[in-house]
Phi, psi and omega in degrees: 000137182291159177303133181288148173259020176293131188252009179251126177289319184243154172249106186254333181185169180273328185306324185276349184281148173273164176301322179299318180293319178299314180295328179296317177296314183295320179296317179290327177300321179296320178298313182290327178295321177296323178295320182296332182280352181224109184304324183290340181269350187299137189258165178239042186298336180248022178299130182091350178273150179241115180255127179249121173269112180251096187251106181266005172227153179300144178199143173245293185300309185295313182297312182294322180297319177294323178296312181296320179299313181295317181291328178294337176262010177069027174276159171273138186237133174234126179249131182236125175259158183304319183297334182256009181255168179284357174299330179290345179260005178103001178292143180282159177300322179301311182293323177300313181295320179296321178291322178297318177297318181294336179276004172100021178292141175261346175196149177239123174262116189246128166242129184211151182284345183267120175302136179090356182296322176295320177298317179303311181292327181297338179270355184251313183263162182268344183271159179299141173248126179247120183284114177257021179120116178234101180055224178262023185273286183213160175215074191299320182293327177294317179297320181292322178286327175295316178297316178302314181296316180296317179292325178297322183274322187259347184090316178199153176260357181298124180081355179279153179255119183243125177256128174253116191244126174136221184277085181284322187305319185253013188258119172287330179296317181299317181294312180295320179295322178300312182297316182295312184291317182292323177298329182265011171095008178276156173262120187251130174245128171267125183231147179152187179294151184299333179288337181252350178226071181293154183299339184298343178292344177296334180293340175284337184114002179272152170276140179246130180224138174249012180249110187296314182299317180296320184283342180266330194298326181246016183280134173278338177204149177236125175256114182269144179236145175280167177281126185272072183302324186292342181254357181265127178277343177208164181289135180255010172197160188304317183193165175298323179298321179293318178299313181298321182298326185259322188238359178290140179270108180241183185301316181296317182287338178295342177292342177284343181284150172296153176298128178086001179299136183277150175240123179236159178200127181288346182076162355288146181278134169260090183298136181086357177251281179277341179205143176279152181302322182302324180278323179297331182255012185279173179291340177281345184282132175247022187295315179287333173296322177301315182298312180296315181294335179300332179290309181297319180295319180286332171299317180296317180297312181298316180297312184295316183290324181277351177240023181297148177291348177262353183289000000 
């Protein structure tokens, strides 16, 4: 593969990316997805590289997808969780990252509860920092894989209406998805209870709706979000049962959807809360496609950042 003309050392968020950069990730993701489907085509583009996953918050899909992506490119992978790091002994994130760099890391994939932590590290260490989720700020790789999945299914998102339903206020996925989808020409609606979808999101350019039927009826795809209890300092609705009663997507409410409307969810799914199992496992669901596509997209991210013209 030829030297990349990607000009960003780190991937910190979607808001700062140009349409050209987004398309560059998606185009390379398609190449890598084709490679993944044929063992004989699998490449060793990151052979000799050392990728460190530094996950200071729990994760299954994102952490494993980055591990599989790096190994699929023949990189060496080391995964560090907060419980097994010196952060539990009082070491600062800065010192942890500096030590990881000194141990020969070629890139650090960081998940952290503090918004801006990947940006902070990118100004300290010399190796690429890839944001795997920072608080309620951004989750760029999730947005890119969601966009890839939607384009794979719909052909293009330009002019399509996408509803993101659930806990918008505390969701990094919602923010990154808004930037990715709107940059590519989609109309984005944030839907849910007023306590979790305040009107101020309209200033971003999103439509805000507190009416579930209205927000579902013309949607080409619905991205469901779980309730982010870990980021809420107080309850923003009476109970999960109350949320499900009004905003949960069940069989009856699925009749409000257009025929063929896609259902996505970044996971983990709370079955019976934001979505019923029957819908999560239906033919309209692209949830497992998101998981599979997440590997190819993260392969593209790792390749581009470690082969950046600024690296």
